[in-house]
C-alpha positions as CSV (number, residue, x, y, z in Angstrom):
1,M,71.9,-101.8,-136.5
2,K,74.0,-104.8,-136.4
3,Y,77.0,-103.1,-138.6
4,S,77.2,-100.0,-135.9
5,Y,77.6,-102.8,-133.3
6,L,80.3,-104.6,-135.0
7,L,81.9,-101.4,-136.0
8,I,82.2,-100.8,-132.5
9,L,83.5,-104.5,-131.6
10,L,86.4,-103.7,-133.8
11,F,87.3,-100.6,-132.6
12,S,87.4,-101.9,-129.1
13,L,89.7,-104.6,-130.2
14,L,92.1,-102.4,-131.8
15,T,92.1,-100.4,-128.8
16,A,92.5,-102.7,-126.2
17,G,95.4,-104.4,-128.2
18,C,97.5,-101.3,-129.0
19,N,97.6,-99.8,-125.5
20,K,100.7,-98.2,-125.2
21,E,102.6,-100.5,-126.9
22,W,105.1,-97.6,-127.1
23,E,106.2,-98.3,-123.4
24,D,107.6,-102.3,-123.8
25,E,110.7,-102.2,-125.4
26,L,110.6,-102.7,-129.1
27,F,113.7,-103.9,-129.9
28,V,116.7,-106.3,-128.5
29,K,118.4,-104.5,-125.8
30,D,122.6,-105.4,-126.1
31,V,125.5,-103.3,-126.0
32,A,128.2,-102.9,-129.1
33,F,130.6,-100.2,-130.3
34,V,129.5,-97.0,-131.8
35,K,132.6,-97.5,-134.5
36,N,132.7,-101.1,-135.3
37,G,134.7,-103.1,-138.0
38,V,137.6,-101.4,-139.0
39,V,137.9,-97.9,-137.5
40,P,140.5,-95.4,-138.5
41,V,141.8,-93.8,-135.5
42,Y,143.5,-90.1,-135.7
43,A,145.7,-89.0,-132.6
44,K,147.8,-85.7,-133.0
45,Y,151.6,-86.3,-132.4
46,L,152.8,-86.0,-129.4
47,S,156.3,-86.1,-128.5
48,T,158.7,-88.4,-126.5
49,G,157.7,-89.1,-123.2
50,G,153.8,-87.7,-123.8
51,A,150.5,-89.3,-124.1
52,V,147.1,-88.6,-126.2
53,T,143.9,-90.1,-124.5
54,L,141.2,-91.0,-127.0
55,K,137.4,-91.6,-126.1
56,V,136.1,-95.1,-127.5
57,P,132.6,-95.2,-127.4
58,V,130.1,-98.0,-126.9
59,V,125.9,-97.7,-126.9
60,L,123.2,-99.3,-125.7
61,S,120.6,-100.0,-128.4
62,G,116.8,-100.1,-127.9
63,S,114.2,-98.4,-127.5
64,T,113.3,-97.7,-124.0
65,E,115.5,-95.9,-121.2
66,N,117.9,-96.8,-119.3
67,T,117.3,-97.2,-116.0
68,E,120.1,-98.5,-114.4
69,E,124.2,-97.9,-114.7
70,V,125.8,-100.7,-117.3
71,Q,129.5,-101.8,-117.0
72,V,130.6,-103.3,-120.3
73,T,134.3,-104.8,-120.6
74,L,136.3,-105.7,-123.5
75,E,139.7,-107.5,-124.2
76,L,142.5,-108.1,-126.9
77,D,140.6,-109.6,-130.2
78,T,144.4,-111.2,-132.3
79,D,142.2,-114.3,-134.1
80,T,139.9,-111.4,-136.1
81,L,143.2,-109.2,-136.7
82,Q,144.8,-112.4,-138.6
83,N,141.6,-113.5,-140.6
84,L,141.4,-110.1,-141.9
85,N,145.5,-109.9,-142.9
86,F,144.5,-113.0,-144.7
87,D,141.2,-112.3,-146.4
88,R,142.3,-108.8,-147.5
89,F,146.0,-109.0,-148.7
90,R,146.2,-113.0,-149.0
91,N,150.5,-113.3,-150.0
92,R,151.0,-109.5,-149.6
93,Q,152.9,-109.9,-145.5
94,D,154.3,-107.0,-146.4
95,L,150.9,-105.3,-146.1
96,Y,149.8,-106.6,-143.0
97,F,148.4,-104.7,-140.4
98,I,150.4,-105.1,-137.3
99,Q,149.0,-105.4,-134.0
100,L,149.8,-102.4,-131.9
101,P,152.3,-102.9,-129.4
102,T,151.5,-103.0,-125.8
103,S,154.1,-99.9,-125.3
104,N,152.2,-98.1,-127.2
105,Y,148.6,-97.6,-125.7
106,S,146.9,-98.5,-122.3
107,F,142.9,-98.3,-121.1
108,S,142.6,-96.4,-118.3
109,S,140.3,-99.8,-117.6
110,N,139.3,-102.7,-119.5
111,T,135.5,-101.8,-118.0
112,A,133.3,-98.7,-119.1
113,T,130.3,-97.3,-117.4
114,I,127.5,-96.2,-119.7
115,P,125.5,-94.7,-117.2
116,K,121.5,-94.1,-116.4
117,N,120.1,-92.5,-118.3
118,S,122.1,-92.7,-120.9
119,N,122.7,-94.9,-124.2
120,L,126.3,-94.0,-124.4
121,G,129.7,-94.5,-122.1
122,Y,133.3,-94.2,-123.0
123,F,136.9,-96.9,-122.8
124,D,140.1,-94.2,-121.8
125,L,142.3,-95.5,-124.8
126,N,145.9,-93.9,-123.9
127,L,148.2,-93.8,-127.1
128,K,151.7,-92.8,-126.6
129,M,153.7,-92.1,-130.3
130,E,157.4,-93.1,-129.9
131,N,158.3,-96.2,-131.8
132,M,155.9,-96.0,-134.4
133,D,157.0,-96.5,-137.8
134,M,153.9,-95.8,-140.3
135,Y,155.6,-97.6,-143.3
136,N,153.7,-100.5,-141.4
137,K,149.9,-100.0,-140.5
138,Y,148.9,-100.6,-136.9
139,I,145.3,-102.0,-135.8
140,L,144.4,-102.3,-132.2
141,P,141.9,-105.3,-132.0
142,V,139.2,-105.6,-129.6
143,K,135.7,-107.2,-128.9
144,L,133.1,-106.7,-126.3
145,V,133.3,-109.8,-123.9
146,S,130.5,-108.8,-121.5
147,T,128.0,-106.6,-119.6
148,S,126.3,-106.5,-115.9
149,K,122.9,-106.3,-118.1
150,Y,121.4,-106.6,-121.3
151,G,124.5,-108.5,-122.7
152,V,126.4,-108.3,-125.9
153,S,125.3,-108.0,-129.9
154,Q,125.1,-111.1,-131.1
155,R,126.1,-109.1,-134.3
156,R,129.5,-110.5,-135.0
157,W,130.9,-107.1,-136.0
158,Y,128.8,-104.6,-134.0
159,K,131.2,-106.0,-130.9
160,K,134.1,-106.2,-132.9
161,S,136.5,-102.8,-133.6
162,L,139.5,-102.7,-135.3
163,M,141.1,-99.4,-134.8
164,Q,143.6,-98.7,-137.0
165,V,145.9,-96.2,-135.2
166,I,147.0,-93.1,-137.6
167,P,149.2,-90.1,-135.9
168,F,149.1,-87.0,-137.8
169,N,150.6,-83.4,-137.5
170,D,150.3,-80.4,-138.9
171,Y,151.7,-81.3,-142.4
172,S,150.5,-85.1,-142.5
173,G,148.0,-86.1,-145.2
174,N,146.8,-86.6,-148.6
175,Y,148.7,-83.9,-150.9
176,S,147.5,-83.4,-154.8
177,V,151.1,-83.0,-157.0
178,P,150.7,-81.1,-159.5
179,G,154.4,-81.1,-160.1
180,Q,155.9,-83.7,-162.0
181,V,158.9,-86.4,-162.2
182,K,160.7,-86.5,-165.7
183,R,164.0,-88.5,-166.7
184,T,167.4,-86.2,-166.2
185,E,168.5,-87.6,-169.5
186,G,166.5,-88.5,-172.6
187,N,163.3,-86.6,-174.3
188,E,160.9,-88.5,-172.6
189,P,157.7,-87.1,-171.6
190,A,157.1,-86.1,-168.1
191,L,155.4,-88.4,-165.9
192,T,152.0,-87.4,-163.8
193,V,152.6,-88.2,-160.1
194,P,149.5,-89.3,-158.0
195,N,148.4,-88.5,-154.9
196,R,151.3,-88.6,-152.5
197,T,150.1,-89.9,-148.6
198,A,152.5,-88.0,-146.0
199,W,152.9,-89.7,-142.4
200,V,154.2,-88.8,-139.5
201,V,157.5,-89.0,-138.5
202,N,157.5,-86.3,-135.6
203,E,156.0,-83.3,-135.0
204,N,157.7,-81.3,-137.5
205,T,158.6,-83.7,-140.1
206,V,156.7,-86.3,-142.9
207,F,157.8,-89.1,-144.9
208,F,156.6,-89.8,-148.6
209,Y,157.7,-91.8,-151.0
210,A,159.9,-90.6,-154.3
211,G,158.3,-89.8,-157.1
212,V,155.7,-91.8,-159.1
213,I,156.9,-95.2,-156.7
214,E,153.8,-97.0,-155.6
215,E,152.8,-96.7,-152.6
216,E,152.1,-100.4,-151.9
217,A,155.0,-101.6,-154.1
218,Y,157.2,-104.2,-152.8
219,D,160.4,-102.2,-152.3
220,R,158.7,-99.1,-151.6
221,L,160.9,-99.2,-147.9
222,K,164.4,-97.7,-150.6
223,Y,161.9,-94.8,-151.8
224,K,161.2,-93.4,-148.8
225,I,162.0,-89.5,-148.4
226,S,161.6,-87.6,-145.0
227,A,160.4,-84.1,-145.0
228,R,161.7,-81.6,-142.3
229,F,159.7,-78.1,-142.6
230,N,161.7,-75.7,-140.6
231,T,160.7,-72.8,-138.8
232,D,162.3,-70.4,-141.4
233,G,159.7,-71.9,-144.5
234,T,162.3,-73.8,-145.7
235,I,162.3,-77.6,-146.2
236,T,164.8,-80.7,-145.1
237,L,165.0,-83.4,-147.6
238,T,166.6,-87.4,-146.9
239,A,166.6,-90.2,-148.2
240,N,165.9,-94.1,-145.8
241,D,168.2,-95.7,-148.9
242,P,171.6,-94.3,-150.1
243,A,171.0,-96.8,-152.8
244,I,168.8,-94.5,-154.8
245,K,171.2,-91.8,-154.9
246,F,169.1,-89.0,-153.7
247,K,169.8,-85.1,-154.1
248,Q,167.7,-82.1,-153.3
249,N,168.0,-79.0,-155.0
250,G,165.5,-77.6,-152.9
251,G,162.7,-77.1,-150.8
252,T,160.6,-74.8,-148.9
253,Y,156.8,-74.4,-148.1
254,T,153.6,-72.0,-147.3
255,V,151.1,-72.4,-144.8
256,A,148.0,-70.4,-145.4
257,K,144.5,-70.2,-143.6
258,K,141.4,-68.9,-144.3
259,M,137.3,-69.4,-143.3
260,D,135.4,-71.1,-146.0
261,D,132.7,-68.3,-147.5
262,V,130.0,-70.4,-147.7
263,Q,130.4,-72.4,-143.8
264,P,132.7,-69.4,-141.9
265,Y,132.8,-71.8,-139.0
266,L,135.1,-73.8,-141.0
267,Q,138.7,-73.2,-141.0
268,R,140.8,-74.2,-144.3
269,T,144.0,-74.6,-143.9
270,I,146.3,-75.0,-147.1
271,T,150.2,-76.0,-147.2
272,T,151.8,-76.1,-149.6
273,M,155.2,-78.2,-150.8
274,N,157.5,-77.0,-153.7
275,L,159.8,-79.4,-154.1
276,D,162.8,-80.0,-156.4
277,Y,164.8,-83.4,-155.7
278,E,166.1,-86.5,-157.7
279,Y,167.0,-90.2,-157.0
280,E,167.3,-93.0,-158.9
281,D,165.0,-96.1,-159.7
282,I,167.3,-98.7,-159.2
283,T,164.2,-102.1,-160.1
284,Q,167.0,-102.7,-162.5
285,P,170.1,-102.5,-160.4
286,T,172.0,-103.0,-163.5
287,F,170.2,-99.9,-165.4
288,P,169.6,-97.4,-163.2
289,L,166.8,-94.7,-164.3
290,R,167.5,-91.0,-162.5
291,Y,164.7,-88.6,-162.3
292,R,164.3,-85.2,-160.8
293,F,160.6,-83.9,-159.1
294,T,160.1,-80.4,-159.6
295,G,156.8,-78.4,-158.4
296,A,154.4,-78.5,-155.7
297,M,152.8,-81.1,-153.1
298,V,149.2,-79.3,-151.8
299,L,147.5,-80.6,-148.5
300,E,144.2,-79.1,-147.9
301,R,142.9,-79.4,-144.1
302,V,139.5,-78.4,-143.2
303,R,138.6,-77.8,-139.3
304,N,135.2,-77.2,-138.0
305,T,136.2,-74.6,-135.3
306,Q,132.8,-75.2,-133.3
307,I,134.2,-78.6,-132.1
308,P,137.1,-79.3,-129.8
309,D,140.1,-80.4,-131.6
310,E,140.2,-83.4,-129.0
311,D,136.4,-84.3,-131.1
312,Q,137.7,-84.1,-133.9
313,Q,140.7,-86.4,-133.8
314,V,138.6,-89.4,-134.4
315,V,136.3,-88.0,-137.0
316,I,138.7,-86.6,-140.2
317,D,137.6,-87.4,-143.4
318,S,139.9,-90.7,-144.0
319,D,140.0,-89.6,-147.6
320,M,142.6,-87.4,-146.1
321,F,145.2,-89.7,-145.4
């Protein structure tokens, strides 16, 4: 009998101690950026005079329901950007991230509201694309500084967002390159070209680096080639620096769209550039080497037709760029 009493007493103590624990907050309630740290933010390029508005989300953590409005405030965080540049690139200052100029952005307000009965709030970021040369890498560094309730996350990176702003158009992205580069003189074997990133210039123009030039080379600006996609299916190529004696022999493009066979809500867009151009490698100016590129550059984009275009601007796979 005494064992039965002991079991009953133990059960009573356990049930009393565990009574409705799920109704209490199990974690710390605080506010953080949904996308923190270094975050690629993609915005569809809009011509001069226009602005694209993106939503920058913040989240209230915790296990219990939010019962009142929470006001969240942010400000610029230039110190973190300086530390990031040195930690990542050391003395390669030509690769440093540049703080996005104030002429290229504004927040509708530096305060966002997380509504009652919700854990999400949004800052409206208005971006202007004019005068952004994507030879540079632009970052908008911000941090959360205060809230009306609960507080800002104490975890370092959760309260900071370094948004790398990357405009895109219908032709920008990461191209695979089945085409080849070959010396115009001699019998040297053709060189395999690594993937080329095409960056936005305007709605119908992108730029990339010629031939096999490394995309992070010190002198890459000399080999910057702009490609304008014309309405008649041709491409006009121009060089940034006349010293490389650039010559275009041909240039056309095609765009093909199809729905995915397995996931029919996904639309695949294949853009193919067929190019023929020549340039000189002037790494040693007294002994320039002339090269010719012939063949294709191919870009594949995948779009979820069930999601609005403006929502996909932030979630595009960074491997595409």
